[in-house]
N, C-alpha and C positions, 0 to 999 in steps of 0.2 A: 506493560510489564514493568515492575518496580525493580530498579537496580540496587543491589546492596553495596554500600560504600564502607570502606574501612575508615577509622577515625581520622587518619591523616588526610584522606581524600575529602572528607567533610570539611576539615579545617581549610584546606587550600581552595575548595569550591566556594566557601564563604568569603574568603579574601578576594577571589576572582569576582564574585558578585559585587562586593564593595567597590572594586576597581571599575567595573562596568557601569555602576550607578553614577559614576562621575562623568558619564557620557563619553566613555572611551571605547574603542574597539579592542577585542582580545587578539594580541599577537604574542608569540613566544618571546620575541626579542624585547618588547617593551614591558611585558608584565613580569618577567623574571626578577628584575631589580626591585620592582614594587613589592612583590611577595617576600623576597629576601629581607627587605627593609622592615616589613611588618613582623617577620619571624624573629629578627634580631631584637625587637622591642618586647618580645614575649618570652615565655618559658618553654616554648615549643622547640623541640630538637629535631629539625629536618635539614639535611645538607642541601646545597645547591643542586647536586645531582639528584637527590631524592625529590626535590621540588619538580625538577624537569620530568622525572619518570611519572610523577603523579599527574602532571599536566597532560602528558601523553596518554595516560590511562583515562583521564576524564574526557579527552578528545576522542579517543577510540570508542568510548561509551556514548558519544554524541551528547554529552551533558553540556559541553562548551564547544564552540566551533570557531576556528581562527577566522578573523575578519568580521565577526558579528559582535553586536553590543548586548546580545541577549544570552541567557542560559536556558537550558531545556525547560526548567520549571516555569518560565515566564511565557513560553511560546503561545499557549492557549489563553493567555490573558486578553489578547486581542479578539474582539467579538467576531469580526469578519473571518479571521483565520480559524477560530473555533467552529464557526458555522460551516466553513468549507471542509474542515476535518471531520466533523460529525456527519456531513453529507456523504463523504467518501466511505466512512465506516458503515453507514446504512446502505450504501449502494456500491459494494465492492466491484471493481472493474469498470467504474464510471470513467468518462473521458472529458477532456477539456471543454468542448463545446456544450456538453450536457450540463457541466457545472455552471458555465456562463448563463445558459438559458434558464436553468432551474432557480439559481440564486440571484440572477439579475445584477451581477457585479460587472464592472468594467474589465476589459481584457488585461490591462496592466496590473490591476488589483489581484486578480486570480493568479496571474503569473508570479507575482511577488510572494503571495502567501503559500502557493504550492512549493516554491523554491525553499522557503523557510521550513515547511513541514518535511520536505525531503532532506534538507541539511541536518535537521535534528532527529532524523530517523523516526518520525511519527508515521510516515507513509512511504511506500515504495512505488515505483512505476515500471511498466513493462510495455513493449510494443507488440501489439497483436493486430493483425489485419490493417497495418498502417495507422493504427490508433495508438497513442500513448494512453494507457489506462492506469488508474491510480487505485491503491488499495492499502489497507492497514499493513504496516511494516512487519507485523507478527504473523501474517498469513503466508502459508506456503504457496509458492509459484504455481504448482500443479493445481491446487485448490482454486486459485483465482482464475486460472485458465478455464477450468471446468465451469465455474460460475459465469464467466464472461460468455462462453459459447452457448451454454444451456439456457441462458436468459435472453438470448437474441430473439427477435421477432419470429424468424423462420423456424428456429428450434422450438419455440413455444407453440407455434402452429402445428408442427409435427406431433409434439407431445400431447397437446390438447385433443387432436384427432384420435390418437391411439388410446387415450384414456377412455374415450367413448366406445371404442371398439378394439379391444386388445386380443382378438382371436387370431391375429397374424395377418400380414398383408405383404404383397410383393412390392418391390420398388416401383414397378410400372403402374400398378393400381394406385399406389400412394401418390405418385406424380399426377395422375389424372384427377384423383379426389381433391387434392390440394391446389390443382392448377399451378404446379411448380415445375419449372424446367428440370429435366432429368439430371443434368450436370450439377445444378444447384442443390437438388435434393440429395444426390450422391455425396456431395461434400458434407452436408449436415448429418447425414446418416453415419458417415465415417466418424465424425466428431462425437456424436451422441453415443455411438457404440464404444468409442475410446474411453469416454467418461462414465461408462456403465449406466447410461440412461435407458438404452435399448439393447436388445440382443438379437442376433441373426441366427436362424436355425434352418437347416436344410431338411425339408419335408417333401417327400414324393418328387424328388428332383427339382424342387423349387426352393429358392431362398426366401424365407418369410421373416418379417420384422415384428418384434414384440417389445412392449415395455419391460424393462428389467423388474425384478421383484421389489427393489428399493423405490422404483418410480411408479409402480402400479397403484 
């Protein structure tokens, strides 16, 4: 998502960029005098309070982050960070160990780059089933929960079976056909029904499960 900036924000962001290029970290306390000194040498008319408000706005938009030497536009210049980000975009709901395994990076490298992507609002994270999962920051939480649960191995096993025979099946028969414990199956059926992958219908005093129209 591209953020629209007013002219004053563009000016202050450019000054912040120059400041950070001198290998400094961004903090409000240290950067305010620098920005004000730059403004006094130009024809720009922004008060000290105006500068502070613009810095807060840029921070809220995650274009700059206090304590960092980078601005948002530079985050994906790092090849490893970019690869981790692109992997998450292609695999929404992925988790830490999968990133380690698939990309073959060291633990500390992945931790660092994930922290930067989170700080600058490229990605978000959520805890599901004791996993911290990562996904594009623009994705709705409900959508990512659906993707996470419906792409799990047992969910895919249920879906694949029902695609071959979508005439309706009881929970007991499905448990036997898939060799899946009834409690485990019940958990996944509830989730798949919640996310509109399957539907449950009562027919002749039996509850039968079918793929939903969107999944069939």
